[in-house]
N, C-alpha and C positions, 0 to 999 in steps of 0.2 A: 762637318756638321759634329756636332757633339753626340758622346754615344753615352746613355745610360745603362745600369746596370742590369740584369736579367731579373725576372721578376723573382724567381729561386734564388736570388745570390744572397741571401739571410738579410736581418735587421738593419738598417740604415744605422753608423755610428751616430751618439748625440752630438747636435750640432752645438758650438760655443754661444749660448746662449745671448749675452753682449752683444759678441760679435753680428750674430744675426739680428737682434734688435738695432742694431748700427746701418746694417746693410738695408734693413725694411725702411728704417726712416730717410736714409739717402736716397731710396728709390722713390720713396713718397714726394722728396722734397723735387725731387727731378721731374716729375710728373704734375706739380703745382707749379713750377718756375716755367716748366713749356706752357704750360695754359695760362699763365699771365703773363708770358710774353706773345702768348697770340692774339690776348685780347688787347693789349695795350698798341701791338700793330696793327690790328683792325682799325683802333680809334686814330690812331696816328694817320694811316691811310685816307680816313675819312676826314679828317683836320685837313691834309692834303688837296681833296678833291679826286681822290684813288679809290671812287667808292665803287666801283666794279671790278675790282682783283683782290682777290685773299691775300694771306701773308704767302699759303702756299704757293699758289700761282705765281705770286712776285717773285720766288725765290728761283725758278726758272728764267724769268728775265734774270734776275742779277748774275745767275751761272752763264746764261747767253751773253752780257755785256761783259762779264768777266773773262770768258773765253775768244771773245771779237771774233767768233768764225758761225757759221750755222753750226747746227747740232742734229743728231739724230734725237731721237726719242729715249735710244736702247743709252745712247751716251749719257743725256738729262737722266735718265733712273740712276745711273751710275756715281755720277757726280749727286745725285739729291739725297742717295739711299732711300729713296721710297719707290712701292711698285711699280711695273710698265704701264698697270690697268688706270693707276692715278695721274701719272704725268700722261698718258694719253687724256684723261679727261681734261687735266689743267691744260692742255695744248691745242684741245678742240674749243674750248673755253676761251681761251686768249685769244683763239682764231677767228673767233665770231664777234669778240668783242671788240679786234683790232688792234691787239697788244703784239699779236706777230703773226708771220705769214708762214705758210707750208709748202715747198716746192718739191718734187723727184728728187733724189740722190743721181746726179749724173753718174758716178761710179755704181752706183746698187739701184734699179730701176724700182725696185721691192721696198723701199727705203725712203720716207719722206726726211726734206732736212729744215729746220725752226729756225728763225731767226727773228728780232725784232724789228717793228716797222718802225716808221715817222713817229707815230705817235709814242712808240715806245721810248723813242731818242729825245724826243723832247720832255717825256715826262724823269728823265734820268736824274735830274735835279732833285726831284720830289723825293721820289725813292732814297736817295742817298741821306737827304734829310729824316727820313723815318729812319733808316737804319742808324742813323748817327744817332737820336734822340734816344734811340732803344740801346743803343750800345752804352751812351755817356749815362744812361737810365741804370741799365742792370749791371755795370762793373765800376759803379762811382765807389771809391776809393780804395780802389786796387793797384796794388803795385805791380809793375813788370814782374817780376819775379812771382809774385802769388799767382798772375795770369797764364805764367807759364806751369808754374804746377799744374794749376788746373786745366789745361791745356793737355798736359801729360796724362792726369787721371781718365780726362775723357778717351782719350785716345788708347789706354787700357779697356775703357771698356767698351770702346767701341770694337776693338779687336777681341775681346773676350764674347761679343754679340756675331762677328763675322760671320757667315756662311762658311766654311770650310770647303762646300762641295758642290 
């Protein structure tokens, strides 16, 4: 967890204003990029006939496909970096709509394992088309080195924001 200076620590030093403006611009741009990608993903899902699933819910399926094994909600939470409450809502909705099945974990009776259903496996090519279309549009014109640099920067942001506790 980040520690903030005590209230009686005295005045904060003045920030480097050009740097601060650049940080604000980057933060706002990241928010806009996320919003645009979410809207485009939703539209692409609808074009593929996947109109009963949200991009966030689809991310749960994509993690399950990538891992090739049933997973607990806690493991999905760690893989996606969203709250356990959100994962619980996603899994509940996915279960009701026939995208995933839940069953007790034989190693821990308190935990439920989540796995894709036949419906989800049959729809996998459509999810892949949506993902590829988003990737092609988002990263059009980027070279591998630029993407590696971007991934490094995103990794640093992720590490800066990670809970230490």
